[in-house]
TISE-114376 format. One record per residue: x negated, y, z of N, C-alpha, C in turn. Coordinates in steps of 0.001 Angstrom, whole numbers, plus 500000, padded with zeros to 6 digits. Each point is the difference from the previous one (the first is absolute). Example, Ala and Ser with C-alpha at 12.3 -4.5 7.8 and 13.67 -1.06 7.14 Angstrom:
2
486810494310507800500890501190500000499100501200500000500350501050499280499180501190500060500770501090500730
This chain:
416
264961465792870919498616499800499587499351501323499630498725500136500290499246501160499566499654499844498534500103501076499243499726499908498576498592500399499673499295499198499226498685500325499478500113500056498495499461501055499405499995500102498553498976501033499594499806500169498699499164501096499530500741501291500304499323500981500621500711501138500553500618500906498938499469500041498802500576500831498953500127499188498710500588498836500106500039499076498879501185500295499078499773500288498704501100500283499092500777498753499606499449498824500261500673498756499604500552499274501221500475500757500980500453499388501256501108498987499774500910500270499072501102499079499755499501498668499460499007500064499104499454498763499453499245499211501055499312500739500890499231499346501047500897499331501023501202500539500189500919499470501005500155498495499868500058499518498767500201498570499797498788499167500341498822500622500160498777499268500295499717499928501487500753500726500812499668500109501414500146498679500727499120499813500984500035498825500850499981500446501441500329499092500906500013500313501422498709499526500630499401500873500827498805499651500745500115500641501369500025499168501053500097500489501382501177500944500174501146499662499381501183500830500132499948501274499207499059500098499061499862501188499178500121499618498538500638500882499235500086499788498562498773500597499342499263499204499266498804500469499297500149499674498518499319500742499126500166499775498566499649498584499568498942499417500575499586498667499574499166499359501103500231498715500234499185499223500921499241498957499189498680499961500168499161499068499262499695498785500867500143498812499412499600498769500666498507499797499733499210499863501061498553499888499854499498498791500787498765499618499759499365498912500744498529500334500193499359499312500944498578500188500231499647501314500665500957500638500671499714501299500625500256499988501507500147498806500566500273499918501435498865500617500811498752499833499535498873500571500745500058501528500009500474500598498893500134501452499944501096500462500958501116499276500010501112500292500907499518499957501453499277498912500351499479499844501359499008501114500341499156500357499035498999501050500188500660501335500313501067500342499279500672501279500213500709500045501350500629498903500405500663499981501307498978500093501132498848499334499818498935500110501001499465501429500053499978500679498844499531501387499958500895500909500835501302499745499971500929500778500826499632499840501475499780498767500419499677499742501401498627500565500370499024499882499100498663500524500269500018501523500120500968500646499346500142501442500091500827500445501187500328499068500893500759500353501201501493499922499834500477499445498869501433499915499747500574498635500327501310499905499906500730498757500234500886499718498792499907498796499466500848499607498880501355499569500540501046500721499643501351499673500442500702499066499032499656500106498709500611499144498977499095500012498772499902498871499334499283499928498724500716498996499099500259500393498760500644499091499050498985498976499485500443499098499180499214498845499577498766500398499189498876499278500170498814500250499174500189499513498564501085499271499737500242499459498664500792500954499120500295501187500550500774500971499231499345501375500109500013500724498887499469501363499945501072500899499409500264501180500630499248500582501113500235499271501315499090500252500943500128499487501365500545501127500865501113499738500677500528501027500907499520499696501413499460501030500656499484499867501362500564501107500877500558499625501143500387500955501031498993499917501122499461501116500418498954499975501024500143501180500947499267499899501097499968501062501010498542500306500287499623501293499977498601500341500237499720500163501487498749500380500341499607500061501407500709501109500749500631500948499268500783501060500652501478499628500066500317498742499629501354499454499989500880500682498952499377500562498971500731500510498854500172498863498994501177499921499422500291498892499092499865500413498546499485499072499193499796500217498577500563498818499230500625500305498876500417498955499072499148500117498747499362498908499595499103500014498854500468499013498940500114500457498763500267499146498846498671499889499252499336498844500114498604499871499578499885499145498736499293500551499008499613499262498798498507499698500115499624498814500488498576499680500126499501499219498775498754500212499639499377499175498967498565499725500430499432498919499487498690499546500453498886500753499272498974500365500777498762500519499444498868499093500453498981499879499171498853499176500363498788500418499178498861499543500440498764500298499290499786498922498937500044500396498755499826499082498873498945500534499048499180499107499495499045500378498966500694499850498650500225501126499331500741500007498739499112500563498895500046499339498888499170500425498867500369501431499585498962500780499737500156501390499543500588500933501067499984499553501260500453500857501092498850500193500991499943501156500685498946500215501006500054498942501098498856499714500570499941498958501029500290500497501397500293501298500165500225500556501343501475500274500258500883499152499466501438500245500098500727498880500732501013500392500751500998499081500554501278500288499234500509499009499294501062500260499027501270499220500338501111500529499540501281499308500112500863500324498805500993499158499764500908500229498879501425500118500531500616501130499681501366500280500441500960499388498993500605498867500385500827499267499029501057499196500750501248500233499674501103499240500583500929499536498878500590498832500192500955499493499019499313499387498794500797499309499185499471499351498803499778501028498895499037499727499139499679500925498928501181500195499059500842498966499875501153500093499099501005501046500446500014500322501301501002500928500513499623501455499755498773500275499607499538501369499938500472500782498777500017499444498785500394500833498858501435500515500091500900499244500624501423500325499927500470500969501075499293500080501112500540500780501116498888500582500862500315501106500679499060500598500932500032499258501333498843499935500640499891499375501321499905501130501029501159500396500490500108501177500860499499499682501406499269500945500588499504499861501374501121500349500981500161499193501046501009500259501021499559501169500860500792501069499999499707501184500805501293500453500645499970500225501301501199500308500781500484501410499669501192500093499424500531501310499619500292500868501226500168499368501177500251500764501236498706500436500671498864499449499564498716500382500576499758499454501391500785498992500427499815499432501335498843499014499993499991499082499028498932499020499867499005500476498943498776499514500103498902500467499157499484498865499132499751500289498744499452499022499067498484500111499943499318498854500112498548499930499870499647499112498820499029500420499226499450499216498897498523499826500311499585498787500412498656499827500554499300498780499416498722500186499676499128498887499669499313499518501262499903498677500168499501499426501250498871499020499698498870500190500669498880499059499917499668499528501411500562498844500416499740499517501364498533499707500260499258499579498988498589499667500208499174501246500292500284501087499312499270501248500217500611500847501117501136499537500566500697500767501046500364501388499486500562500039498791500246501248499291501427500035499461500641501149500129501304500252499387499876501286499192500576500000498799499978501172499132501434500416499711500336501239500320501358500502499818500120500844498741501076499750499235500310500761498792501239500849500242500207500984499157501185500859500067501161499279499331501023499545500751501101499261499386500725500785498909500073501312500159500719500808499022499336499944498626498665499876499979499297499936498719500138498641499324500358498986500761500103498643499459501456499542499899500874500953499822501428499711499865500464500493498633500310499107499058500068498546500142498617499351500026499979498761500513498749499276500115499419499713498618498686500166499847499358499646498731499716498500499935499697499508498838499714498574499808498501499764500107499589499338501062498625499515500098498932501055500078500285501184500508498979501034500084498978499641501086498740500314499758498935499697500952499765501181500938499722499680501244499670500985501026498686499563500624499113500946500260498714499612500558499507501014501023499150499491500888499258500835500943498529499703499812499189501031500051498564499827499873499399499583501352498790499445499929499312499629501237499840501196500934499776501185499429499837501184500844501269500304500776501170499722499390501267500202500703500154498974501125499672498742499688500094498946501020499050500278501155498794500508499685499037500325501057500530501131500888500644500996499379500555501110500775501122499526500915500814499059499506501069499438500832499398499230501167498950499218499735499359499260501086499422500939501048499492501146499558499360500931500928501003500873500740501013500498499271500925500980500580501442499506500106500319498879499362501373499503500025500898500631498960499476500956499205500854500776499092499138500580498881500477499952498771499293500606498864501029500489498991499712501104499346500914500585499017499200500280498723500543499617498840499333500288498741501033500158498884499522500493498876500853500175498825499563499041498899500948499681499133499629499265498794500816500536498830499426499882498831500654500468498786501059499011499573501175500498499577500981499115499366500371500552498635500314499095499124500225500361498606501334499447499522500424500485498839501185499450499348499739498555499590501060499228499887499859498594499614501120499564499075500097498687499801500993499470499066501419500311500436500250500035501302501352500253500492500195501436500471498939500788499971500095501395500428499378500897498937500776500961499559499488500926498995499086501043500611500067500168501321499182500981500701499439499365501258498918500539500545499468499467501259501049500065501109499880499106500996500946499990501112499987501336500730498803500560500196499870501303500662499733501062498942500737501094500084499839501059499007498579500538500000499329499957501137498637500512500101498980499035499425500422498754499669499071499008499493499176499334501075500233500354501272499296499407501129501013499548501040499712498909500663500840499553501109499138499829501240500629500069501161499307499881501278500195498603500570498909499363500415500045498712500674499448500158501413500541499230500914499554500034501400499614498583500401498748499820500387499563498723500549499947500097501515500371498925500681500008500057501462499848498602500576499571499941501238499865498739500714501362499549500509500171498722500318501296499521500496500490500753501228499080500400500883500403500710501218500626501357499706499838500502498770500540501302499636501278499899499169500593498814499920501208499824499195501118500928500452500195500144501307501077500858500485499705501468499706498710500377500069499631501359499599500379500234498540499696499003499167500306500153498578501506500059499769500754499178500704501458500008499845500579501364500351499489500613501076500483501332500365499596501037498952498771499857499480499577500904498926500900499846498776500275498760499612500820499772498796501411500516500203500543499840501184501339500512500265500036501508499794498987500702500529499956501453499846499769500392498550499058499330499323499690500343498612501193499752499088500725498913500235501178499696499183501121500990500267500216500330501277501052500958500342499753501348499331498723500404499937499656501303499430499818499947498490499941498796499422499801499872498565498672500577499545498919499700500730498701500603499710499441499518498664499472500936499211499316499615498773498596499517500369499253499383499049498696499409500358499029500948500695499815501258499560499059500862500724500422500265501449501296500272500213500471500220501372499950498712500804500274498884499342499935498704500673498563499719500453499028500359499165498591499803500349499668500790501273500377501281500036499711500833501165500710499480501247501258499575499840500756499492501148499397498700500512499495499156499095499390498735500414498711500246500774499218500991499574498783500357500742500377500456501410501010500851500101500441500484501310500513498856500870500768499086499400500564498878500763498898499106500540498969499765499201498901499170500464499223500643501123499787501316499915499252500716501033500804500121501284501297500309499871500838500196501190500065498745500838500093498838499369500141498755500758498723499610500716498851500649499656498753499693500688499761500916501184500849501031500170499814500915501115500295499295501317499332500392501097500247499349501287501466500012500378500485498864500429501370499897500485501023499758498910499577499988498687500978499802498945499743498741499197498866499347500219499701498816499207500982498880500320500409499278498965500952498916500211499306498643500078498652499989499922499298498739500142500269499430501394499859498671500129500350499358501251499116500495501144500617500203501135499278500387501207499199498804500506498928500299500751499155498925500529500808499008500828500975500485500781500808499082500813500854499090499131500470500493498844500761499141499089499125498860499499498734500304499688499068498948499581499726499035501160499721500545501183499647499155501140501143499073500405501225500522500017501153499223500439500663499238498862499612500280498749500631499409498816501503500260500009500358501253500318501385500448500029500080501372499345501189500355499495500194501348499477500217500967501161499849501298499710500240501015501028501418499896500541500956499726499097501396499867500416500162498842500987499344498867499724500115498844500896499357500288501357498866500690499999499345500355501263500901500924500818500616500980499324500899500914500707501217499269500553500506499006499264501128499211500507499615499245501265498795499443500029499527499292501196499956500959501187499466501184499780499935501000501079501398500379500471500911500216499030501354500448500333500746498975500849499762498713499758500764498963500695499319499500501275498894500599500379499334499641501252499821501278500820500787500110501065500117501256500738498652500497500500499184499107500574498728500441500565499075500526498910500031499358498833499189500487498890500452501386499570501296500189499895500503501300499551499647501094501006500096499693501304499646500979501027498529500362499890499143498976499805498568500260499883499687500846498773500648499671498880499754500759498768500507501432500146501145500175500680500538501349500193499016500869500778499290499389500956498986500751500728498878500452499075499558499108499127498957500357499049500452501065499017501259499926499569500534501002499072500073501369500680500424500014501262500050501265500744498603500617500093498990499172500268498632500504500065499565500558498647500389499352498929499656500477498651500583501384499752501292500184500351500648501300499812499390501060500920499648499594501213499381500957500921498640500452499464499212499058499518498686500367499454500154500970498829500971499734499143500229500890498859500413501396500483500849500054501043500426501285500549498823500764500595499156499299500753498857500657500640498992500503498965499779499219498962499046500424498964500487501245499265501316500181499943500553501180499330500095501209500921499690499825501289500114501072500982498783500921499894500173501302499770498855500915499886499203500141501299500601499607501120499289500078501280499094498792500226500029499032499091499226498758500128498931499972498916498784499631500371498920499913499006499661498570499606500257499027500874499733498603499637500840499068500864500302498831499436500784498980500698499303498659499805499722499297501082499362498686499936500895498971500667500380498965499267500796498932500578499147499104500880500521499610501166499278499136500940500753498682500121499838499144499032500753498745499956499319498958500883500009500253501312499326499134500962500904499784501203499901498811500611500770499730501214499584500960501115500993500399500809499789500861501176499500501381499614500156500393498745499610501326499555501230500752499490500002501344500105501092500762499385499979499800498494501003500534499326500120499771498555499104500913499178499791501267500461499241500960499188499081500866500863498837500273499427499076500988500539500079501201499062500521501115500499500286501168499168499087501153500388499353500599499012499185501196500246500787501212499557500127500976500918500759501205499728499092501069499379500616501021499435499239501061499335499153500818500978500326499960501305499186500718500995498822499162500491499818498795499437498889499136500362500314498961501047501146500100500663500372499024501030500458498693499358499897498918500765500478498697499537501145499533500891500955499292499389501219499584500689500275498543499662500259499186501025500414498617499807501523499946499988500578499431498906501448500008499816500523498567499947501024499747500787500687498708500009501368500163499337500315499124499028501265500069499260500987498981500550501237500428500257501048499115500492501295500263499249500808498956499814501301500123499347501092500272501024500864500958499686501142500314500844501048498899499877500738499759501095501069499004499986501154500460499107500678499075499330501159500397499189501192500461500838499999499691501303501113500378500866499566501131500945500530501217499835499605501127500857500684499919501363499599500897500872500684500147501282501388500593499759500816499994501051501381500469499872500086501457499561499028500824500394500041501428499636499395500273498625499548498943499308499440500168498670498504500038499946499302500098501159498535499955499996499525498659499454498945500026499210499419498757499511499214499323501118499871498677499883499314499192501006498798499327499340498826500120500631498814499362499455499319499165501074499588498829499617499302499101500911498501500196499816499313500325501098498552500211499954499350498980500927499873498789499484499302498948500722499471498990498987499117499126500469499351499034499113500959498858499661499715499349498876500834498873499572499788498790500887498739499768500394499675498808500796499530500394501393500367499182500980499581500238501389498631499377500248499314500495501026498727499417500426500284498961501072499450498824499830500275498902500931499619500388501428500946499813500930499751500270501415500053501455500387500319500902499069500047501435500306501423500502499781500755500304501069501390500443499826500123501313499237498914500776499964500023501262499260499250499878498667499779498763499564499165499766498823500533500597498715501334500175499882500562500563498771500041501521500019499727500593501153500123501448500141498699500705499641500117501149499368498834500794499624499575500928501131498702500260500095499490501090500820500057501286499166500289501140500596500104501242499232498739500345499229498837499602500534498737500366499357499650499096498799500822499006499688499675499110498893500189500681498639500780501061499963500157500800498782500436501392500419499883500936499082500326501391500319501436500373499650500507499439498932501321500387499483500755498758499544501307499985500240500904498997499425500769500655498851500048499299498858500809500431498856501173499041499872501211500502500185501205499164499951500632500095498614500120498863499326500596499956498666501517499885500125500734500891499330501451500080500138500769499190498955499322499136499246500675499346498876501201499152500417499853499198501052501076499049500344501357500669500202500117501103500762501319500624500157500358500991498894498992500554499281500293501088499057499830499610498539499316498877499749499646499567498634499139501050499292499218500715500784499076500990499465498656499814500699498914500056499232498675499770500573499466501299500617500719500481501008499595501181500762499368499558501317499229500906500598499294499671501241500150501127501015499913499624501284499910500946501093498753499649500807499335501037500554498706499813500652500046500518501441499256499333500884499878500459501381498658499527500566499406500852500860498798499588500726500342498853500951499116499044500138500247498897500934500069500506501443499286501073500302500011500544501362501364500563500382500863500272499016501324500559500278501077498919500100499634498766499747500974498911500078500236499576501456501192499445500251500352499544501345499140498794500398499705499910501309499247498864500523500954498872500399499456498817500091500776498836500402500381500123501476501229499671500368500431500194501400499257499138501003499468498864499592499281499099500919498491500149499838499525500047498757498562500092499713499702501442499586499657500807500977499882501444499779498847500387499078499036499106499802498880500302499116500296499611498555501221499551499756500386499570498644501183500841499497500143500028498685501141500674499380501243499131500126501156500642500109501267499255500004500136499244498685500836498959500018500160499162498796500839500695498938501037500751500387500866500685499037500082501485500332500220500796498940500002501455500161501066500632499116500518501143500467500905500802499181499189500881499056500420500029498744499408500951499055500874501248500080499629500898500890500834501167500301499287501289499585500376501122500637499454501303499610498512500135500306499449499095500785498566500073500288499152499589498798500589499284499080499266499481498849499936501056498897498936499961499221499757501002498947500101499362498611500203500887499012500109499525498614498648499838499314498961500616500572498661499877499415499001499620501070498916499396499556498943499629500934499377501246500640499779501058499201499394501222500520500857500614501111501307500017499789500883500587501015499995499166501271499952498677499854499967499135501175498734500232500807498871500235499339498743500246500705499988501350500679500703500972499397499989501367500551500914500165501204500973499097500146500925500123501126499315499605501305500185500813501027499413499706501298500867498990500763499384499246500875500765499065500821501044500746500798501194499448500041501116500625500714500810500932499137499513500377498825500745500883499104501057499204499270501203500568499886501089499298499318500087500470498552
């Protein structure tokens, strides 16, 4: 079993007798709870909405809740979650712009005699989250587990309307609140007298889990935690890094992992997607080429893949093709340069005319597992033995091919 305990607890021997088993892990204490099934369901849905897959979740009737999950990059996370309910309540002598929750586990009688230690993985493999959840406001508020170890009795946690509005607008908000000494603490939880809270939308739960894992591993104090939380919120909004569900996940009502599994188990789908991926890598390569000034994708039937403008002002039509995984006997790569579908009644319908594009870019991924390309002018390719006005269906990627588009254009016909 994996051991969870307070990482620097001086009363470890006394705590040993209080440990319980949860999901094959020893934790200091498991609380029996009721009326929190909606929170449990909300958090699991948040994992899926963030592009993740729930691999395992312990019972909603026990706290902490252990969850094993996989994110959209197929990285696995183990979370030991202490959730508590937050809601908008009108309370006498309190501001009306607050969403409040009370952090309270176990019976009041159990508190004077013993500490309620937070389960934290001494190996640092699994991550502990302490979160307030308001399903109605679509809001989650994360606390620093280290500051709440041991758990306090009935402490209130709140988010202001301005924080909730920021979460609705950006998916992420960071703020500080003052904490003070209390009946069970002679000093504030944070030496600085301030603690950092992070509010986030359900779609950002995995972002928060990764942030908490890093913050806990580094043992960040509240000021550093505040700065790291700001960075974590900004980084996840950058193009290509957001963990919010992709449009196709919404349209298909499937996770990214499930969509990829469908593609993987259907050969024609995988072949089609591989062609699109090769085009993506080729476009990225061309955009990084100093000899190229612009690249335009031509996602149209009977059109080449890219219209490329060179630095000398010329334009080039480029067709992208994937090399076969099986080379010729001498090691030359083999590439098929013909259309996927034939034209009805035309025996040469799948064959290209040389003038349909200027250059072929052959992607070498299948035999090399590297997204490299070789380029050749279409005028230098072999003709079909029967249909002389068409290109042959298959070609050797030999010494005639170039490593760059510029070099392929500069080579004269007949030059090796």
